[in-house]
C-alpha positions in Angstrom: 0.0 0.0 0.0 1.6 3.2 -1.1 0.4 6.3 0.6 -1.0 8.9 -1.9 -2.0 11.1 1.0 0.3 12.9 3.5 2.0 10.4 5.7 1.6 12.5 8.8 -2.2 12.5 8.3 -2.4 8.7 8.1 0.0 8.4 11.1 -2.1 10.8 13.1 -5.3 8.9 12.2 -4.1 5.5 13.3 -2.2 6.9 16.3 -5.5 8.3 17.6 -7.1 4.9 17.2 -4.2 3.3 19.0 -4.4 5.8 21.9 -8.2 5.5 22.2 -8.3 1.7 22.4 -5.2 1.6 24.6 -7.1 3.7 27.1 -10.2 1.5 26.8 -8.0 -1.7 27.3 -6.4 -0.1 30.4 -9.8 0.7 31.9 -11.0 -2.9 31.3 -7.9 -4.4 32.9 -8.1 -2.2 36.0 -11.3 -0.3 37.1 -13.7 -2.2 34.9 -12.1 -5.7 35.2 -15.2 -7.1 37.0 -17.7 -6.1 34.3 -19.3 -8.7 32.1 -17.3 -9.6 29.0 -14.5 -7.3 30.0 -11.9 -9.8 29.0 -13.2 -10.3 25.5 -13.6 -6.5 24.8 -10.1 -5.9 26.4 -8.6 -8.5 24.0 -10.4 -6.8 21.0 -9.1 -3.4 22.2 -5.6 -4.8 22.4 -5.9 -6.1 18.9 -7.1 -2.7 17.8 -3.9 -1.2 19.3 -1.7 -3.8 17.4 -3.7 -3.2 14.2 -3.2 0.6 14.5 0.5 0.2 15.1 0.9 -2.0 12.0 -1.1 0.5 9.9 1.3 3.3 11.1 4.2 1.1 10.1 2.8 0.6 6.6 2.1 4.3 6.3 5.8 5.0 7.1 6.9 2.7 4.3 6.6 -0.8 5.6 6.3 -3.5 2.9 5.1 -6.6 4.7 1.7 -7.0 3.1 1.2 -10.5 4.5 1.5 -9.0 8.0 -1.0 -6.3 7.1 -3.5 -9.0 5.8 -3.1 -11.0 9.0 -3.5 -8.1 11.3 -6.6 -6.9 9.3 -8.3 -10.2 9.6 -7.3 -10.5 13.3 -9.0 -7.1 14.0 -12.2 -8.0 12.3 -12.2 -11.5 13.8 -11.7 -10.0 17.3 -14.9 -7.9 17.1 -16.7 -10.7 15.5 -15.7 -12.9 18.5 -17.0 -10.2 20.9 -20.4 -10.3 19.1 -20.5 -14.1 19.2 -19.7 -14.0 22.9 -22.4 -11.5 23.6 -24.8 -13.8 21.6 -23.8 -16.8 23.7 -22.2 -18.8 20.8 -18.7 -19.2 22.4 -19.8 -21.1 25.5 -21.3 -24.6 25.8 -25.0 -24.5 26.5 -26.7 -26.7 29.1 -27.5 -30.2 27.9 -25.4 -29.8 24.8 -22.2 -31.7 24.1 -20.8 -29.3 21.5 -20.5 -25.6 21.2 -22.5 -23.6 18.7 -21.7 -24.4 15.0 -22.0 -20.8 14.1 -18.6 -20.0 15.8 -17.0 -22.9 13.9 -18.3 -21.7 10.5 -17.1 -18.1 11.2 -13.6 -19.5 12.0 -13.6 -21.4 8.8 -14.7 -18.4 6.8 -11.8 -16.3 8.2 -9.3 -19.1 7.5 -10.6 -19.4 3.9 -10.2 -15.6 3.4 -6.7 -15.7 4.9 -5.8 -18.5 2.5 -7.2 -16.5 -0.4 -5.2 -13.4 0.6 -2.0 -15.4 0.9 -2.7 -16.9 -2.6 -3.3 -13.5 -4.0 0.0 -12.2 -2.7 1.9 -15.2 -4.0 0.1 -15.6 -7.3 -1.5 -12.3 -8.2 -4.4 -12.5 -10.6 -7.6 -10.8 -11.5 -9.7 -13.7 -10.3 -7.8 -14.0 -6.9 -8.2 -10.2 -6.5 -12.0 -10.5 -6.8 -12.2 -13.5 -4.6 -10.2 -11.8 -1.8 -12.1 -8.5 -2.1 -15.4 -10.2 -2.1 -14.4 -12.0 1.1 -13.4 -8.7 2.6 -16.8 -7.3 1.8 -18.6 -10.4 3.1 -17.0 -10.3 6.6 -18.3 -6.8 7.5 -21.7 -7.9 6.3 -21.5 -10.8 8.7 -20.5 -8.4 11.5 -23.4 -6.1 10.7 -25.8 -9.1 10.9 -24.4 -10.1 14.3 -24.9 -6.5 15.5 -28.5 -6.6 14.4 -29.2 -9.9 16.1 -27.5 -8.6 19.3 -29.8 -5.6 19.4 -33.0 -7.1 18.3 -32.8 -10.1 20.7 -32.4 -7.9 23.7 -35.5 -7.0 25.7 -36.7 -3.4 25.3 -35.6 -2.5 28.9 -32.1 -3.9 28.2 -31.4 -2.2 24.9 -30.4 1.1 26.6 -27.3 -0.6 27.9 -26.2 -2.3 24.7 -27.2 0.2 22.0 -24.1 2.3 22.1 -21.9 -0.8 21.8 -24.0 -1.9 18.8 -23.5 1.6 17.2 -19.7 1.6 17.9 -19.0 -2.0 16.7 -21.5 -1.6 13.8 -19.8 1.6 12.7 -16.4 -0.3 12.4 -18.0 -2.9 10.1 -20.0 -0.4 8.1 -16.9 1.7 7.3 -15.0 -1.5 6.3 -17.9 -2.5 4.1 -17.9 0.9 2.4 -14.1 0.9 1.9 -13.9 -2.6 0.4 -17.0 -2.1 -1.7 -15.3 0.9 -3.2 -12.2 -1.2 -3.8 -14.3 -3.9 -5.5 -16.0 -1.4 -7.7 -12.9 0.5 -8.8 -10.4 -2.4 -8.6 -8.0 -0.5 -6.3 -7.9 0.7 -2.7 -8.9 4.3 -2.0 -6.0 5.5 0.0 -7.9 8.5 1.4 -10.6 6.1 2.8 -7.8 3.9 4.2 -6.1 6.8 5.9 -9.2 8.1 7.5 -10.2 4.7 8.8 -8.0 5.2 11.9 -9.8 8.4 13.2 -13.2 6.8 12.3 -12.3 3.8 14.5 -11.1 6.0 17.3 -14.5 7.8 17.3 -16.2 4.5 18.0 -14.4 4.0 21.3 -16.5 6.4 23.4 -19.6 4.6 22.2 -18.3 1.3 23.4 -17.1 2.8 26.7 -20.6 4.3 27.4 -22.1 0.8 27.0 -19.5 -0.7 29.2 -20.4 1.8 31.9 -24.0 0.5 31.6 -23.3 -3.2 31.1 -24.9 -4.5 34.3 -27.5 -6.3 32.2 -25.1 -7.7 29.6 -24.7 -10.9 31.6 -28.2 -12.1 30.6 -28.2 -14.8 28.0 -29.4 -13.7 24.6 -31.5 -16.1 22.6 -31.5 -15.8 18.8 -35.1 -16.1 17.5 -35.9 -18.2 14.5 -37.5 -15.3 12.7 -34.3 -13.1 13.0 -32.1 -16.0 12.0 -34.3 -16.8 9.0 -34.2 -13.3 7.7 -30.5 -13.0 8.4 -29.7 -16.2 6.6 -31.8 -15.0 3.7 -30.0 -11.7 3.6 -26.5 -13.3 3.9 -27.4 -15.8 1.2 -28.6 -13.1 -1.1 -25.5 -11.0 -0.4 -23.1 -13.9 -1.1 -25.1 -14.8 -4.2 -24.9 -11.2 -5.6 -21.2 -10.9 -4.9 -20.6 -14.2 -6.7 -22.7 -13.2 -9.6 -21.0 -9.8 -9.8 -17.6 -11.5 -9.9 -18.7 -13.8 -12.6 -20.2 -10.8 -14.6 -16.8 -8.9 -14.3 -15.0 -12.0 -15.5 -17.4 -12.3 -18.5 -16.7 -8.7 -19.3 -13.0 -9.1 -19.4 -13.0 -12.4 -21.4 -15.9 -11.6 -23.7 -14.2 -9.0 -26.0 -16.7 -7.1 -28.0 -19.6 -9.1 -26.5 -18.3 -8.6 -22.9 -20.6 -5.7 -21.9 -23.6 -7.4 -23.4 -22.8 -10.7 -21.7 -22.2 -8.9 -18.4 -25.6 -7.1 -18.5 -27.5 -10.2 -19.6 -25.8 -12.4 -16.9 -26.6 -9.9 -14.2 -30.2 -9.5 -15.2 -30.7 -13.3 -15.3 -29.0 -13.7 -12.0 -31.2 -11.0 -10.4 -34.4 -12.6 -11.9 -33.3 -16.0 -10.5 -32.6 -14.5 -7.1 -36.0 -12.8 -6.9 -37.7 -16.0 -8.0 -36.0 -18.1 -5.4 -36.7 -15.5 -2.6 -40.4 -15.5 -3.5 -40.6 -19.2 -3.7 -42.8 -20.8 -1.0 -40.9 -24.1 -1.3 -37.6 -22.4 -0.7 -38.8 -20.5 2.3 -40.3 -23.7 3.8 -37.0 -25.6 3.1 -35.0 -22.8 4.7 -37.2 -22.8 7.9 -36.8 -26.5 8.3 -33.1 -26.4 7.6 -32.6 -23.6 10.3 -34.7 -25.4 12.8 -32.9 -28.7 12.3 -29.3 -27.4 12.3 -29.3 -24.3 14.5 -31.8 -25.1 17.3 -32.3 -27.9 19.7 -36.1 -27.9 19.2 -37.9 -27.6 15.9 -40.2 -24.8 17.1 -40.1 -21.6 19.0 -43.1 -22.5 21.1 -43.8 -19.0 22.3 -44.0 -17.5 18.8 -45.9 -20.5 17.4 -48.5 -20.4 20.2 -49.0 -16.6 19.9 -49.4 -16.9 16.2 -51.7 -19.9 16.5 -53.9 -18.2 19.1 -53.9 -14.9 17.2 -55.1 -16.7 14.1 -58.0 -18.4 15.9 -59.0 -15.3 17.9 -59.5 -13.0 14.9 -63.0 -11.5 14.8 -65.5 -12.3 12.1 -66.7 -15.5 10.3 -64.5 -18.2 8.9 -63.3 -19.8 12.1 -63.1 -23.2 10.3 -60.8 -21.8 7.6 -58.7 -20.0 10.2 -58.4 -23.3 12.1 -57.0 -25.1 9.0 -54.6 -22.2 8.4 -53.3 -22.3 12.0 -52.7 -26.0 11.9 -51.2 -25.9 8.4 -48.7 -23.2 9.4 -47.2 -25.5 12.0 -46.0 -28.0 9.3 -45.8 -25.7 6.2 -48.8 -27.3 4.7 -50.3 -25.4 1.7 -54.0 -26.4 2.3 -56.5 -28.6 4.0 -60.1 -29.4 4.8 -62.0 -29.7 8.1 -64.7 -32.2 9.1 -66.9 -31.6 12.2 -69.1 -34.1 14.1 -72.9 -33.8 13.7 -74.6 -35.8 16.3 -78.4 -36.0 16.0 -80.9 -38.5 17.3 -80.4 -41.1 14.6 -77.2 -39.9 12.8 -73.7 -39.6 14.2 -71.2 -38.6 11.5 -68.5 -36.2 10.4 -69.5 -33.7 7.7 -67.3 -31.2 5.8 -67.3 -27.9 7.5 -64.6 -25.8 5.8 -61.8 -25.9 3.3 -58.7 -23.8 2.5 -56.7 -23.9 -0.8 -58.3 -27.3 -1.7 -61.5 -28.1 -3.6 -64.7 -28.3 -1.4 -65.0 -31.8 0.2 -68.2 -33.8 -0.2 -67.3 -37.0 1.6 -69.2 -37.8 4.8 -67.6 -40.2 7.3 -69.7 -42.1 9.8 -68.5 -41.8 13.4 -68.5 -45.5 13.9 -66.0 -46.4 11.2 -62.6 -47.9 12.3 -60.8 -44.8 11.1 -62.8 -42.4 13.4 -62.8 -44.9 16.3 -59.0 -45.2 16.1 -58.4 -41.5 16.1 -60.8 -41.1 19.1 -59.3 -43.9 21.1 -55.6 -43.4 20.3 -55.7 -39.6 19.7 -53.0 -40.1 17.1 -52.2 -38.1 14.0 -52.6 -40.4 11.0 -50.1 -40.0 8.2 -51.0 -40.9 4.6 -48.1 -41.8 2.2 -47.9 -40.8 -1.4 -50.0 -43.7 -2.6 -52.8 -43.0 -0.1 -51.9 -45.8 2.2 -51.2 -45.9 5.9 -47.5 -45.9 7.0 -47.5 -48.6 9.6 -47.5 -52.3 8.6 -50.7 -54.2 8.5 -49.7 -56.7 11.2 -49.0 -54.0 13.7 -51.8 -54.1 16.3 -51.4 -50.4 17.1 -51.3 -49.4 13.5 -54.1 -47.2 12.0 -56.9 -49.1 10.3 -57.3 -48.9 6.5 -58.1 -45.4 5.4 -61.5 -44.4 4.1 -61.8 -44.6 0.3 -62.3 -40.8 -0.1 -59.1 -40.1 1.9 -57.0 -42.6 0.0 -57.8 -40.8 -3.3 -57.7 -37.3 -1.9 -55.0 -35.4 -3.9 -51.8 -34.7 -1.8 -53.4 -35.8 1.4 -50.7 -36.1 4.1 -52.0 -35.9 7.7 -55.3 -36.4 9.4 -55.2 -34.4 12.7 -57.8 -35.3 15.3 -59.6 -32.4 17.1 -60.3 -33.8 20.6 -62.7 -32.2 23.0 -63.2 -33.7 26.5 -61.9 -37.1 25.3 -64.2 -37.2 22.3 -63.4 -36.7 18.7 -65.0 -33.4 17.8 -63.6 -33.3 14.3 -60.5 -33.8 12.2 -58.4 -31.8 9.7 -56.8 -33.3 6.6 -53.7 -31.4 5.7 -51.9 -31.5 2.3 -48.3 -32.5 1.8 -45.9 -29.6 2.5 -43.7 -28.0 -0.1 -40.5 -29.4 1.5 -40.0 -32.7 3.2 -40.6 -32.6 7.0 -39.6 -35.3 9.5 -42.6 -36.2 11.6 -40.9 -36.8 14.9 -42.5 -36.8 18.4 -42.2 -33.0 18.7 -44.2 -32.3 15.5 -46.9 -34.8 16.3 -47.3 -33.7 19.9 -47.6 -30.1 18.8 -50.3 -31.0 16.2 -52.3 -32.9 18.8 -52.2 -30.1 21.3 -53.0 -27.5 18.6 -55.9 -29.6 17.4 -57.3 -29.7 21.0 -57.2 -25.9 21.2 -58.8 -25.5 17.7 -61.5 -27.9 18.8 -62.3 -25.8 21.9 -62.7 -22.7 19.7 -64.9 -24.5 17.2 -67.0 -26.0 20.0 -67.4 -22.5 21.5 -68.6 -21.2 18.2 -71.1 -24.1 17.8 -72.4 -23.5 21.4 -72.7 -19.7 20.7 -74.7 -20.4 17.5 -77.0 -22.9 19.3 -77.5 -20.4 22.2 -78.4 -17.6 19.8 -80.9 -19.9 18.1 -82.3 -20.9 21.5 -82.6 -17.3 22.5 -84.5 -16.5 19.3 -86.9 -19.3 20.0 -87.2 -18.2 23.6 -88.0 -14.7 22.6 -90.6 -15.9 20.2 -92.1 -18.3 22.7 -92.2 -15.5 25.3 -94.1 -13.3 22.9 -96.4 -16.1 22.0 -97.1 -16.7 25.7 -98.2 -13.1 26.2 -100.3 -13.2 23.0 -102.0 -16.4 24.2 -102.7 -14.7 27.5 -104.3 -11.8 25.8 -106.2 -14.1 23.5 -107.5 -16.0 26.6 -108.9 -12.7 28.0 -110.6 -11.9 24.6 -112.1 -15.4 24.5 -113.4 -14.9 28.1 -115.1 -11.6 27.1 -116.6 -13.1 24.0 -117.8 -16.1 25.9 -119.5 -13.9 28.4 -121.2 -12.0 25.6 -122.3 -15.2 24.0 -123.7 -16.5 27.3 -125.7 -13.3 27.9 -126.8 -12.7 24.3 -129.9 -14.7 24.5 -130.9 -13.1 27.8 -130.4 -9.5 26.6 -131.1 -9.9 23.0 -133.8 -7.1 23.1 -131.7 -4.8 25.3 -130.3 -2.0 23.0 -127.7 -1.0 25.5 -126.4 -4.5 25.7 -126.3 -4.7 21.9 -124.2 -1.6 21.7 -121.8 -2.9 24.3 -121.6 -6.2 22.5 -120.8 -4.5 19.2 -118.1 -2.4 20.8 -116.6 -5.4 22.5 -116.6 -7.5 19.3 -115.0 -4.6 17.4 -112.3 -4.1 20.0 -111.6 -7.9 20.1 -111.1 -8.0 16.4 -108.7 -5.0 16.5 -106.8 -6.7 19.4 -106.5 -10.0 17.4 -105.1 -8.1 14.4 -102.5 -6.5 16.6 -101.5 -9.8 18.0 -101.1 -11.3 14.5 -98.8 -8.4 13.6 -96.7 -9.0 16.7 -96.3 -12.7 15.8 -95.0 -11.8 12.3 -91.3 -11.2 12.0 -91.7 -7.8 10.3 -93.7 -6.3 13.1 -92.4 -3.3 14.9 -92.7 -2.4 18.6 -95.2 0.3 19.5 -93.8 3.7 20.3 -94.4 5.5 23.6 -96.4 8.8 23.4 -98.0 11.1 25.9 -101.6 10.1 26.8 -104.2 10.9 29.4 -104.6 8.1 32.0 -108.3 8.8 32.7 -109.2 8.5 29.0 -107.3 5.2 28.7 -109.1 3.8 31.8 -112.5 4.8 30.4 -111.8 2.8 27.3 -110.6 -0.2 29.4 -113.6 -0.1 31.7 -116.0 0.3 28.9 -114.8 -3.0 27.5 -115.6 -4.6 30.9 -119.2 -3.3 30.9 -120.6 -6.8 30.2 -119.0 -8.2 33.4 -120.4 -8.2 36.9 -119.6 -6.4 39.1 -119.2 -3.6 36.6 -116.0 -1.5 37.4 -116.5 2.1 38.6 -114.1 4.9 37.6 -113.3 7.7 40.0 -111.3 10.5 38.5 -110.0 12.8 41.2 -107.8 14.8 38.8 -108.5 14.6 35.0 -106.0 14.8 32.1 -103.0 13.4 34.0 -100.4 12.6 31.2 -98.0 9.8 31.2 -95.5 8.6 28.5 -96.3 5.1 27.4 -97.4 2.8 24.6 -101.2 3.1 24.7 -101.9 -0.5 23.6 -99.5 -2.1 26.1 -100.5 0.2 29.0 -104.2 -0.5 28.3 -103.5 -4.2 28.2 -101.7 -4.0 31.6 -104.4 -2.0 33.3 -107.1 -4.0 31.7 -105.6 -7.2 33.1 -105.5 -5.8 36.6 -109.1 -4.7 36.3 -110.1 -8.2 34.9 -108.4 -9.9 37.8 -110.3 -7.7 40.2 -113.6 -8.5 38.6 -112.9 -12.3 38.6 -111.9 -12.2 42.3 -115.0 -10.3 43.3 -118.5 -11.8 43.7 -121.3 -10.1 41.7 -122.6 -8.2 44.7 -119.1 -6.8 45.4 -117.4 -3.6 44.1 -114.5 -2.9 41.8 -113.3 0.7 42.0 -110.7 2.4 39.9 -109.3 5.7 41.2 -107.0 8.2 39.4 -105.1 10.8 41.3 -101.8 12.6 40.9 -99.4 15.3 42.0 -96.6 17.2 40.4 -94.3 14.2 40.0 -96.4 11.0 39.5 -99.8 9.6 38.6 -101.4 7.1 40.9 -104.0 4.5 39.8 -105.7 2.4 42.5 -107.6 -0.7 41.4 -109.5 -1.9 44.5 -111.9 -4.8 44.9 -113.9 -6.4 47.7 -113.1 -9.9 46.7 -111.4 -12.9 48.2 -108.0 -11.2 48.8 -104.6 -12.8 49.0 -102.2 -13.8 51.7 -98.8 -12.1 52.2 -97.1 -15.4 51.4 -99.0 -15.8 48.1 -98.1 -12.2 47.1 -94.5 -12.7 48.0 -93.9 -16.1 46.4 -96.5 -16.7 43.7 -98.3 -13.6 42.5 -95.6 -12.3 40.1 -94.0 -15.7 39.3 -94.5 -16.5 35.6 -96.4 -19.6 34.6 -97.8 -20.1 38.1 -101.6 -19.5 38.2 -104.4 -20.6 40.6 -106.9 -20.4 37.7 -107.7 -23.7 35.8 -107.2 -22.0 32.4 -104.7 -19.3 33.5 -101.3 -18.7 32.0 -99.7 -17.1 35.0 -98.1 -14.3 33.0 -100.5 -11.4 33.4 -99.3 -10.1 36.7 -95.6 -10.7 35.7 -96.1 -8.7 32.5 -97.9 -5.9 34.3 -95.1 -5.4 36.8 -92.3 -5.7 34.1 -93.9 -3.0 31.9 -94.7 -0.6 34.7 -91.1 -0.9 35.9 -89.9 -0.4 32.3 -91.8 3.0 32.3 -90.0 4.0 35.5 -93.0 3.3 37.8 -93.9 0.9 40.5 -96.6 -1.7 41.2 -97.7 -2.2 44.8 -100.2 -4.7 46.3 -102.2 -4.5 49.5 -104.5 -7.4 50.3 -106.4 -8.9 53.2 -107.9 -12.4 52.9 -111.7 -12.3 52.6 -111.7 -8.5 52.5 -110.2 -7.5 49.2 -107.2 -6.3 47.3 -105.8 -3.0 46.1 -103.3 -2.8 43.2 -101.5 0.6 43.2 -99.8 1.7 40.0 -97.5 4.7 40.3 -96.2 6.1 37.0 -94.0 9.2 36.4 -96.0 12.2 35.3 -95.1 13.4 31.8 -94.1 17.1 31.9 -93.6 18.8 28.5 -91.5 21.7 29.9 -89.2 19.4 31.8 -88.6 17.3 28.6 -87.9 20.5 26.5 -85.4 21.8 29.1 -83.6 18.4 29.2 -83.4 18.4 25.4 
């Protein structure tokens, strides 16, 4: 390396680096010697001092290029070793006989680059120059990837202590990458970049020192996640591939003569298209995940990430839980599709029917629950594997082997696994997954994970089925409740019409009776029409509006004119308004009046009084009938479907109290056996001015 820049500048640059890292090394060997990883960083700092001294020697005219190459690789290797130590790859992990293979591969990479550098010095050539330079570019890329893993795999609360070290060490590799990339592009070393490298490295020392001052949390073991390693491996592979293709393109340019430029461009374009195709290939990604899990990790799965992803997929809102269940199970084994069957157990039929499918044609096959295939999965709770020809894997003479597969499963395209969905020891359903894009070894870990995941998917599917059944039951319950009230009203109408029919012959010549009868029949017809509307699905609920209570009671009492004793209305204060649905309030008050009439002998009295004040309207319905005991009022009066009448429904008093409370009122009862009963209805008074002020 001949210095084309002032020698004093280069010497000052590398001298500053030597001084900075000598100071850091001294601190680590004295005041900071008890800090975590102090020895590794002190060794790297000492190597930096040695490297700076050798660069000063070269700047002053030294000619040992082999020594420069060795010291250069030693410097980069020292910081790479620090990163590997922080990532936990240089110590033997518990329950493992060998150290991490990553460290061994890094050592081999440095040894290969040293051998290439020596060969380039002994036998200089264009090819060896590119091989050596590409290796020099690749090593900083490796260092930057290790820095990224170190930072990303730290918890958020621990990153404050490591971030400055990542910035400092990362800056060393970034500058090397930039300098050697420039060398690869222009086929010669930029001496100005080389001379400035010393001061740049010196400026990284304070960043590393700040992190060392905070390194109380560095001692925690750092685990490299599969996701980070997958993306890092993809990035490294793409970088190595591009460097190799670039070298080949340069070679074609030099040997191609007139066609050299064309061959170079065509080759680079084809290589780029091939790289993009491979990176977007699902088969390649599946193979890479399996390869990383097999060779870099003790277990095949990162269970935390897998379970979070599995639960997140199942817990998404909206329809399509069956499809999401297939997707969640398929993601565990890189399966591209599958179908789901769910058990349908009725009175006479117990079978498994197709429920959902994903990336496969809709299934039509129905499997009875009593077949040997289903009984085996329910009893053994095993995942059944289907080979390429649609046969079971185990030999036929194995007593624990799966029974012959159903005919539809044997001919199902690319069928691979039948995963049971167990719920409380019973086979709730099963999922048939397609064969993955890359070969996967079905060991105990994969099979156990599929069985546990199938159980969780079954619980979600069963919950959805229960929710659907509950919703349907609530709809029927709502309809039945409405029907009960309608039947109760219909019973009252039938009672009124029956009384009219019984008295028609007796009062056939009585004009007043004829008028009452005509009014009662017309009212009954209107009520029946309203009941039919309520039973129809398109019916709408009546709206509350202001109404005068005394007018509503006059109408209700007029309809009871044919009964004995005839109710008497006493209005102490007229035109008292309330806010209610006229039809429902009239039905509630009419029911209370009807009950009073039925409980009172013909010679007795039924009195309806209306009074009020500024806040509420009070309606008293009093009779001189049989009365009720306190125990009956407390335990049976408002209990639905409990009636003392032979043809009673037991819902009238319950509906009356519910609607009065819905209006914000209260229903009270006072009764004495053999003396009579008084129902008191208190409703909030409707005040126009108060409503306008509130609005």
